[in-house]
C-alpha positions in Angstrom: -15.0 -13.5 -15.2 -12.1 -12.2 -13.1 -9.4 -14.6 -12.2 -9.2 -13.5 -8.6 -10.3 -16.1 -6.1 -13.6 -15.7 -4.3 -13.9 -16.8 -0.6 -10.3 -17.9 -0.5 -9.7 -20.0 2.7 -6.9 -17.7 3.8 -8.7 -14.4 3.3 -8.7 -13.5 7.0 -4.9 -13.7 6.9 -4.7 -11.6 3.8 -7.0 -9.0 5.3 -4.8 -8.9 8.4 -1.7 -8.4 6.2 -3.5 -5.5 4.5 -4.3 -4.0 7.9 -0.6 -4.4 9.0 0.6 -2.6 5.9 -1.9 0.2 6.6 -0.6 0.4 10.2 3.0 0.5 9.0 2.2 3.4 6.6 0.4 5.3 9.4 3.3 4.8 11.8 5.9 5.8 9.1 3.8 8.9 8.3 3.5 10.0 11.9 7.2 9.4 12.7 8.1 11.2 9.5 5.8 14.1 10.3 7.5 14.6 13.6 11.0 14.1 12.3 10.6 16.5 9.4 8.5 19.2 11.3 9.9 22.6 10.5 11.4 21.5 7.2 10.0 22.6 3.8 7.1 20.5 2.7 9.0 19.0 -0.3 12.4 19.5 1.3 15.4 17.3 0.2 17.3 17.1 3.4 18.8 14.1 5.2 15.7 13.3 7.3 15.4 9.5 7.8 12.6 7.5 9.5 12.9 3.7 9.8 15.9 3.8 7.5 14.0 5.6 4.7 14.3 9.1 3.4 11.2 11.3 4.0 9.9 14.8 4.2 6.5 16.3 5.1 5.0 15.5 1.7 5.9 11.8 1.8 4.8 11.6 5.5 1.4 13.1 4.7 1.0 10.8 1.6 1.9 7.8 3.8 -0.7 8.9 6.4 -3.4 9.2 3.8 -2.7 5.9 2.2 -2.3 4.1 5.5 -5.5 5.6 6.9 -7.4 4.6 3.7 -6.1 1.0 3.9 -6.9 0.8 7.7 -10.4 2.2 7.0 -11.0 -0.3 4.2 -9.8 -3.2 6.4 -12.1 -2.1 9.2 -15.1 -1.8 7.0 -14.5 -4.9 4.9 -17.4 -5.9 2.5 -15.0 -6.0 -0.5 -14.3 -2.3 0.0 -10.9 -3.4 1.4 -10.2 -5.3 -1.8 -10.8 -2.2 -3.9 -8.9 0.1 -1.6 -5.9 -2.3 -1.3 -5.6 -2.8 -5.0 -5.9 0.8 -6.0 -3.6 1.9 -3.2 -1.1 -0.7 -4.2 -1.1 0.6 -7.8 -0.8 4.2 -6.7 2.1 3.4 -4.3 3.9 1.6 -7.1 3.5 4.5 -9.4 4.8 6.9 -6.8 7.8 4.7 -5.9 8.7 4.1 -9.5 8.5 7.9 -10.1 10.7 8.4 -7.1 13.2 5.9 -8.4 13.3 7.8 -11.7 14.1 11.1 -10.0 16.1 9.9 -7.1 19.2 11.9 -7.7 17.7 15.0 -9.2 16.0 18.2 -8.0 12.6 16.6 -9.0 12.9 14.2 -6.0 10.1 16.0 -4.2 9.4 13.2 -1.7 13.1 12.9 -0.6 13.2 9.3 -1.7 16.2 7.1 -1.1 16.8 3.7 -2.6 15.6 2.1 0.7 12.4 4.1 0.4 11.8 2.8 -3.1 12.5 -0.8 -2.1 10.2 -0.7 0.9 7.4 1.0 -0.9 7.6 -1.5 -3.8 7.5 -4.5 -1.4 4.6 -2.9 0.5 2.7 -2.3 -2.6 3.2 -5.8 -4.0 2.1 -7.3 -0.7 -0.9 -5.0 -0.5 -1.8 -6.0 -4.1 -1.6 -9.6 -3.2 -3.7 -9.1 -0.1 -6.3 -7.3 -2.1 -6.5 -10.0 -4.7 -7.0 -12.9 -2.2 -9.4 -11.3 0.3 -12.4 -11.0 -2.0 -15.7 -12.2 -0.5 -18.6 -13.4 -2.6 -21.7 -15.6 -2.6 -21.5 -19.4 -2.8 -22.5 -19.3 -6.4 -19.6 -17.0 -7.3 -17.2 -19.2 -5.4 -18.5 -22.3 -7.3 -18.2 -20.5 -10.6 -14.6 -19.5 -9.8 -13.9 -23.2 -8.8 -15.3 -24.5 -12.1 -13.4 -21.9 -14.1 -10.3 -22.8 -12.2 -10.7 -26.5 -12.9 -11.3 -25.9 -16.7 -8.1 -23.9 -17.1 
């Protein structure tokens, strides 16, 4: 049995937090798209949006992740849990990869330290939102409660 709570009392708040993170990613992607228009797709310039380094590639990636999180939040039915968790894992991998290549020519998303910090915070918060917004039947909730009391 998974150790993620089912029917957590604060799940609407966590679902809203996931939606806000998706909205932030969409806004960052749109602003980055307009700010880096005309630059190379993986350009390493000095383009900054909301204090973070960006280029067309990172802007497009942010738009895709943000739209997926917003769509999952709108649909619900535990699809948001799946999308939030996997998006969080992928954003973590991208930001850690960006941190590894931040001062090299392999920095294809024009990451700055601020970009890495913001993406890690967003991914951890999105992961938390995904873990606490799971909806299940009453039987699943009771089984989770019993397992919680035994531990």
